[in-house]
C-alpha positions as CSV (number, residue, x, y, z in Angstrom):
1,X,-18.6,3.3,-0.7
2,X,-15.5,5.0,0.8
3,X,-16.8,8.3,-0.4
4,X,-20.1,7.9,1.4
5,X,-18.4,6.9,4.6
6,X,-16.2,9.9,4.6
7,X,-19.1,12.2,3.6
8,X,-21.3,10.9,6.3
9,X,-18.7,11.2,9.0
10,X,-17.6,14.6,7.9
11,X,-20.9,16.3,8.5
12,X,-20.4,18.6,5.6
13,X,-23.3,20.8,6.4
14,X,-20.9,22.8,8.7
15,X,-18.3,25.2,7.6
16,X,-15.5,23.4,5.8
17,X,-12.0,23.8,7.1
18,X,-9.4,23.7,4.4
19,X,-6.1,23.0,6.3
20,X,-4.5,22.5,9.6
21,X,-1.1,24.2,9.2
22,X,2.2,22.5,9.5
23,X,2.6,18.9,10.6
24,X,5.4,17.1,12.4
25,X,6.0,13.4,13.0
26,X,7.9,12.2,16.0
27,X,9.6,8.8,16.3
28,X,8.0,6.1,18.3
29,X,6.3,7.3,21.5
30,X,8.2,6.7,24.7
31,X,5.2,4.7,26.1
32,X,4.7,2.5,23.1
33,X,7.3,1.9,20.4
34,X,4.6,0.6,18.0
35,X,3.3,4.2,17.4
36,X,4.6,7.5,16.3
37,X,3.1,10.9,17.1
38,X,1.5,12.7,14.1
39,X,1.3,16.3,15.1
40,X,-0.4,19.2,13.3
41,X,-0.8,22.8,14.5
42,X,-4.3,22.0,16.1
43,X,-4.1,18.3,17.0
44,X,-1.9,15.3,17.6
45,X,-2.6,11.6,17.3
46,X,-0.5,8.4,18.0
47,X,-0.5,6.3,14.8
48,X,0.9,2.8,14.2
49,X,4.4,3.0,12.6
50,X,3.4,0.8,9.7
51,X,0.1,2.5,8.7
52,X,0.0,4.7,5.6
53,X,-0.5,8.5,6.1
54,X,-2.8,10.1,3.5
55,X,-2.6,13.9,3.4
56,X,-3.4,14.6,-0.3
57,X,-7.0,13.8,-1.0
58,X,-8.9,13.1,-4.2
59,X,-12.4,14.5,-4.7
60,X,-13.7,11.4,-2.9
61,X,-12.8,13.1,0.4
62,X,-14.6,16.1,1.8
63,X,-12.4,19.2,2.1
64,X,-12.7,19.2,5.9
65,X,-10.7,16.0,6.1
66,X,-7.4,17.0,7.8
67,X,-5.5,13.6,7.5
68,X,-6.3,9.9,7.2
69,X,-4.3,6.8,8.1
70,X,-4.8,3.4,6.4
71,X,-3.8,0.0,7.7
72,X,-1.0,-1.7,5.8
73,X,-2.7,-5.1,5.7
74,X,-5.2,-4.5,3.0
75,X,-8.4,-6.7,2.9
76,X,-9.7,-7.0,-0.7
77,X,-13.2,-5.6,0.3
78,X,-12.3,-2.9,2.8
79,X,-9.2,-1.3,4.3
80,X,-9.4,-0.4,8.0
81,X,-8.7,3.3,8.4
82,X,-8.8,6.3,10.7
83,X,-9.5,9.9,9.7
84,X,-9.9,13.3,11.4
85,X,-12.2,16.0,10.2
86,X,-12.8,19.5,11.5
87,X,-16.1,21.5,11.4
88,X,-17.1,24.9,12.7
89,X,-19.4,24.6,15.7
90,X,-21.6,27.1,17.5
91,X,-20.1,29.1,20.4
92,X,-20.6,27.3,23.6
93,X,-20.7,23.8,22.1
94,X,-18.9,21.3,24.3
95,X,-17.5,17.8,23.6
96,X,-20.5,16.0,25.0
97,X,-23.1,18.0,23.0
98,X,-21.1,17.6,19.8
99,X,-20.9,13.8,20.4
100,X,-24.6,13.5,20.9
101,X,-25.3,15.7,17.8
102,X,-23.1,13.5,15.7
103,X,-24.7,10.2,17.0
104,X,-28.1,11.6,16.1
105,X,-26.8,12.4,12.6
106,X,-25.5,8.8,12.2
107,X,-28.7,7.3,13.5
108,X,-30.6,9.2,10.8
109,X,-28.2,8.6,7.9
110,X,-26.8,5.1,8.4
111,X,-28.9,2.1,7.4
112,X,-29.2,-0.6,10.1
113,X,-27.6,1.8,12.6
114,X,-26.9,0.3,16.0
115,X,-25.1,2.0,18.9
116,X,-22.8,-0.7,20.3
117,X,-21.3,1.2,23.2
118,X,-20.8,4.7,24.6
119,X,-18.0,5.4,27.0
120,X,-17.0,8.5,28.8
121,X,-13.3,9.1,28.4
122,X,-10.9,12.1,28.7
123,X,-8.7,13.7,26.1
124,X,-6.2,16.5,26.3
125,X,-7.4,19.9,25.1
126,X,-4.8,22.7,25.6
127,X,-3.0,20.3,28.0
128,X,-6.1,20.0,30.2
129,X,-7.8,16.6,30.7
130,X,-11.3,17.1,29.3
131,X,-14.3,14.7,29.3
132,X,-15.8,13.5,26.1
133,X,-17.4,10.4,24.6
134,X,-15.9,7.4,22.8
135,X,-18.7,5.9,20.7
136,X,-18.8,2.5,19.0
137,X,-21.5,1.9,16.4
138,X,-22.3,0.1,13.2
139,X,-24.3,0.6,10.1
140,X,-24.4,0.6,6.3
141,X,-24.1,3.5,3.9
142,X,-26.4,1.9,1.4
143,X,-28.7,-1.2,1.3
144,X,-26.1,-3.1,-0.8
145,X,-23.0,-2.2,1.2
146,X,-21.3,-4.1,3.9
147,X,-22.0,-3.3,7.6
148,X,-19.1,-1.4,8.9
149,X,-18.1,-0.7,12.5
150,X,-17.1,2.8,13.6
151,X,-15.3,4.2,16.7
152,X,-15.4,7.9,17.2
153,X,-14.1,10.5,19.6
154,X,-15.1,14.1,19.6
155,X,-13.3,17.3,20.8
156,X,-14.2,21.0,20.6
157,X,-11.6,23.7,20.7
158,X,-11.9,27.3,19.6
159,X,-15.3,26.7,18.0
160,X,-13.9,23.9,15.9
161,X,-15.3,20.4,16.3
162,X,-12.9,17.6,15.6
163,X,-14.1,14.0,15.0
164,X,-11.6,11.1,14.8
165,X,-13.2,8.1,13.3
166,X,-11.9,4.5,12.9
167,X,-13.8,2.4,10.4
168,X,-13.4,-1.4,9.9
169,X,-15.3,-4.5,9.0
170,X,-17.0,-6.3,12.0
171,X,-14.8,-9.4,11.4
172,X,-11.5,-7.3,11.3
173,X,-8.5,-8.8,13.0
174,X,-8.4,-7.8,16.7
175,X,-4.9,-6.4,16.5
176,X,-5.9,-4.1,13.7
177,X,-9.0,-3.0,15.6
178,X,-6.9,-2.3,18.7
179,X,-4.5,-0.2,16.7
180,X,-7.4,1.8,15.1
181,X,-9.0,2.4,18.5
182,X,-5.6,3.5,20.0
183,X,-5.4,6.2,17.3
184,X,-8.9,7.4,18.1
185,X,-8.4,7.5,21.8
186,X,-5.0,9.3,21.5
187,X,-6.6,12.6,20.2
188,X,-5.0,15.7,21.7
189,X,-6.2,19.2,20.7
190,X,-3.9,22.2,20.9
């Protein structure tokens, strides 16, 4: 099930990006001591201090997964998580177009797909505030799998499309959901 989630969200039909360069982690952010900044050469995210960082992947993960973070409170059936993937995109593609393209892909590939909410937000790209979409949706990867909720934000920089995805069960604890959404909304592209 985990493999299907990651594969779906990775949109593997695009060029696979194999790495993201060096990474750096900073101590708790000045604004919120519950998070630290995970920084790579092309992006940064604010991650809960107590979440596990996954940077070495098994074959269950597509090669374009840059990093993943997993909640430390592990439910027996599913562990809330956040991942970031990178895909080559066509020249001229912007954040909004990329978001709409990915929503269309999800609506075609997820069973029982339902768009819950679409918000316009801004993320930093090259230190400039840039509009994008934050999408909440749900669906199943197969007829016998649980319904999962997803929160995604999209950013395009230098013909690379980045997708940060939080995935959790609909009945997940609100604190865990808030942490996952915080990570997604904190995307900064360099």
